[in-house]
N, C-alpha and C positions, 0 to 999 in steps of 0.2 A: 484297740484306739474306736473312740465313736465317730460314725461317718462325716460329720461336719468338720471333725477334726482333720480327718484325712484330706480335705479340698484345701487346707490351709499348708502353706509353703515353709512354715518355722523358721526363718531365716535362711533360705537356700539360697547361694548366690547364683543367679541366671544371667547367662551373658545373652545380650541382642546385639547382632550384628545389625547394621543400618539402623541405629538405634535412635536417630534424630531424625528419622521419615516418620512419614505419616501412619505408618501400622506401629513402626518402632515405639514411636511415643504413647502410643494405646496399650501396646503391651508391657512396657515398662511401669507404667501407671496401674495396671490390674494387677502386675506381679508385685508391687509394694503392696497394695490394698488386701494382697492375700499372704502378707507376711513375708514375701520375700525380698530378697536385696537384687536388684536390676543394674546391670553392669549395661552400659551405651558404649557400644562401639561403633565410632563413625568416625569418618575422614572428616567430618564435617564438626570439630571438636568444639568449636564456641556453642554452635546450637545444642551437641548432644550434653555440654555441661550446664547449660541454660534450664534443659529438662531435668536434670538429676536435679539441681539446686531447688528448683519447683516441689520436685517429688518431696525434697528433705523438708523445707518448710511447711508445705500445707499437709502432709501423709505424716510426717514426724517419722522417716523411714528413711536408713540410709539408702543411698543410691550413688554410682560412681560413674564417670565419663572416662572412656578411654579415647585418643587418637589413634586410628587404625586404619590403615587401608587393607582392608582382607585380602587381596592380590597380593600381597607382601608376606612372604612367609615369615620373615623376622621381625615384622613388625607384630605379627599375630602372635608368634613365640615369646616376644616381649611384654604384649600386653597379658598373657597369661601368668609369666613372672610378676609384673604389677599388681596384678589381682591378688595371687596368694600371698605376695607381702602385705597387701592394703588389708585382707582379709586370712590373717594367719588363723583365727580360731573358728572361721565359718567353712562350710561345706559347700563349694564350686560341684554344682549338680547337673545344671542344665544350660543348653546351647539352643537361640533359636536364630537358624540360618535363614535371615530377613533380607540382608544386603542385596539389591537388585535395580536395574534401571526399567524404568514405567515411564516414558516420556510421555507428555500431554499432548493431543493433537496440534493445542494452541503453539507448542514449542515449532512446529513445522509448517505453521500456516505461512503460504507462498513459497517455501522452500523445498527442500527435501521430503517425498512424501513415502517414503518407504516401502517403494514398489521392489517385489522380490528382483524385478528384473535389472534396476539399478541399484540395489543393497549394495553398500559400499563393505569391504572385506574389513576396512578400517573399524566403521561400528561392530560389525560381526565380532572381531577379536576383542574388542573393547567390552562390549554387553554377555559374550561368553566370558570373559575373564572375570568381571564383578560376579554376574549371577550362578555362575556354576563351579568354574576354578575356586573363587572365593570361598563359595561352600564346602568344596573339598578340601582346602589349606585349615578351613575352623574346625571341619569335623575330625582332620585326623592329628590336629594338633591339640584341641581339648579332649576329642574320644579318647586319645591315648591318656592324657592324665585321667580321664574317668575310670579307664580299664586299671589303673594302678588303685582307684579308691572301691573297684567293684560294683561300682553304680554310677548312674547316669542316665540323663534321659535330652535326646537331641530331636528337636522340631523342626522341618524342612517345610519352608513355605511356597508351596506350589500355587497352582491357579485353575480353576476351571478349564480354562485353556491347555493345562497342563495333560487333561483328559480329553480334550476335542479340540478339533482348529477353531479358531475363530472366523466367526462369519463376517466377511467385510463389508456385506452390505451395512452392518449397523453404522458404519464408520464413512459410507459414502459419501452423505451430505457434509462430511467436513472436509473433503480432498484428502481423506487420510488412508493409509493402509496399516493395521496391526502387523509390527515387522515380525519376519520369519525369526529372530534371534527369541522374544519372547515365547512362541511355542517351543522351541526346543529348550529353551534353559528350562523351564517349566514343566515339561515332560522328563526332561534329564534328571531334575531334582528328584523326580519319583523312582528313578532307577536309582540312584544314590541312596536313596532311604532304605531301599529293598537291600542294597550290597550291604549297607552298614547294619543292617538289621541281622542280615545271616552270618555276618563278620564278626560281629561283635557281641552276640547275644548271650553267648555261653559265659561271657563275662560279665552279666549284668546290666548291660547298656542298651537302653531303647531306643528305637529311632522311627518316627512316624513322620507321614506328611499329613498337612490339609491344604486345602482345594478351594481357595473361597472365589465366589462370582464377583464382580464389580463391585466395588463399597463405595458409595453415595458421597461426592467430594464437590459440590455444586457443579457437575459434569453441564453438559451442553442438554439442554430439554429434549430438544429432537431425539438425540443418541440415548438419553436415559428410557423415552417412551418404546425406541426400537429395542431396546436390551428386554426391558421387562415383559415383552411378548414372548421372551424365550425363557421366562422363569416363572413356573408356577404359581408362587406366590405373591407374584404379579409385584415386588418391587426389587429395589438394589440391597445389598446388605447393608447394614449400619456397622460403622465401626466396634460398636458392643456386642454386636451377633458374633465377634470371636474370641470374647472375653474367655466364656465358658470352655472351651475347648481345647486353650491354652492352658489352663488352669487346672484341668483334667486332666493333660497330658503329664504337666510337671508335677501332679501330686501323688499320694500314694495310693489312691483311688484307681489308678490306670497300671500298677506295676505290672499287669500280664499283657499291657496292650504293646506291640511292637508289631512293625512294619506295615501297620494300617494306612491306607490312602481314606484321608476323611473329609469328604465334600462338605463343605458349607456355603450352598449355592441356593437355598431356597427351591430346589428340586430342578435347578437347570440340568444339570447333567442327563436326566432321563428324557426329555426333550430332542 
């Protein structure tokens, strides 16, 4: 197989949790451009369906949206059944665990600031349930399917804050604290990947983690200025900076890449 051919996904069906979100939408488009079939799992079904229709129209590639709460095991199992029925002759090959809470500081302006001393157990349970328990549920259900096929690639989305603690000084002018749940979830995702790698590796299932730094999305200018002082390349990530690693980890070129933690952070992890 020619090297460029190995980068193509050749009608592989790839499931993306949080598919209607900021990152999920980008993942769906890049997978479609590489010849894969993105499946957008999201509780926000109308938004996910709009994205999938846009992919069909603009890229002439099949895409599918499924309404699914990743914290609900029954819904996740039913989602797998729907995908299998819809794509009987296709290969369900990949899972990207992307669903997570990442609220903007604007949401908390003048309200709760996420201080550890006052952090609510309700918020803790809700956010851990989506970001970590949801990833476990999807991994065990889709992963068990991959085991039967003797192949599959799982990508877990962590963060540079899954490697290091947040520097709260970056946020203090916003009167905001990066919540404890974000760090715990993103650290936990790395542990989940390692476990899956060792548990299912002998069955041909690969599981890797990517840890991107902050991705530019019209954030507060002062916040951006503070953050990039901690990034050797002196800029935040762009959405398209993740495209290459996503395709690589889903493609045949990464057939021996397993259990890896890959930083996409402009060098932030070394500071």
